[in-house]
Structures are given as structure tokens and as C-alpha cells.
N, C-alpha and C positions, 0 to 999 in steps of 0.2 A: 880128477874126480870121476872121470868116466869109468875108472876101474873099481869104484866103490860098490859094495853090496847095498841092497836096499836098506838094511839096518844101519850101515855106515852113513848112507846119504841122509837118513832120518836124524842120526846123531849130529851130523854136520849142520843140517838145517836148524836143529835146536840150538846149537852154539851160535849160529848167525842171528837167530831171532832173539836170543838172550842178550847178545852184545849190542845189537841195534836198539833193543828196548832200553837197555841201560844208558846208551848214549842219548836217546830221546828223553828219558826221565831226568837226565842231568842238564838238558837244554842244549846239547851239543850237536844233535842230528838235524840237519836242514833238508837233505834230500839224499836219495840213493836208490839204485835199482841194479839187479843183475842184468847182464847183457847176453843176448843170443850169441852163441859162439861163431856164427857165420855172418857174412856181410860182404861188403865190397871195399876195395882200397883204391883211391884215386891218387896218382903220383905224378910229380913233375909238371913242367910247364906245358907238356902236351896233354895233360889230364888223362893219361893212360889209366884205364879202369880194369881191375882184375878181381876175381873172386877171392875172398879171404876175409879177415886175416887168418892165418893158420899157425898153430902152435909150433910147427917145425922151424919157424924162423926165430924161435927163442923168446918171442914176446907175444903174450896174449893177455888181454884185459877181460876179466870175468865179470866185472861190474864196477860201480863207483859209489862213493859216499861223499857228500859235501858236509863237512863238520864245521861247527863254529868253535874256533879256538882263539886264544888270546895272542898266540905267536907260534912260530914253527916248532919250538920245543914242546909247547902244549899239545899241538897236533900230533907230534911224535909220541908223546906220552899216551894219548888216546888210542893210537894205533897199536900199542904194545899188546892189547888184548884181542886184536883182530883174529877171528877164527882161521883165516888163511895161513896164519903162522903156525897152525897145528901141523902143517905139512912141511916136509923138509925143503921143498922147492918153492914154497909160498913166500910171497913178498908183498909189501905195501909201498906204494910210491906216494910221497907226501909233497904236495905242491900248493902254493898259494894261487888263488884265482885273481887275476887282474880284473878289477871292476872298471869296465868301460862305460861311458855315458850312453844312455839310450837316446838315439837321435829322435825318436818319436816323442820323447818327453821334453825335448829342448825347445 
């Protein structure tokens, strides 16, 4: 996306806004935000900290959405219109959230 012109960025943003608005209107959008592309990575038992993540390792997450879906197939169907799929290298990872009990509410 860093290679997009200002007009292309505006068009991309419009696609994202339309898609998330549609999900919200259908009652499927629970949460979601874009992520700043830089941060830190903590790895291993030694808790080694490095700057990153970087796209050169092949995996970068640009943001996340939490959708309300009936099952994995339903979530997959909702993802079919994701604007990131407009790009050849775009992909969507779909995973169920494991609901852990909140120890403060126990």
C-alpha cells in the first residue's frame, strides 16, 4: 500500500469504509482497527526483544476485525468482500477466538 498514489489510497479507504459499514449494518462487526506498521517483537524463553515486525519476513498484519459469525464457513463468507483481496498479495486469516473466563468476574 505504500506504493499507492493519494487517489488510490482514497479509493482503498472508501472500499474499507463501505465494507466495514456493511458488516456493522448487518450486525457482524464487533471490533477492528488498523495497526501501525512498526512495533516490537518479543521471542523465545529469553524474551529477546527486537524492532519489528517487518514485511520482509513475509508476514505483516495491517489490522484486525472481530466479526460475529455463526461458524467458520460464515466468517469465511463475510471475508470474501474484504478490500485487502483487491490486491494480488492480499489475504485474510480467519480464526475463532477462544473465550477464556475473566478471573476478575469469577
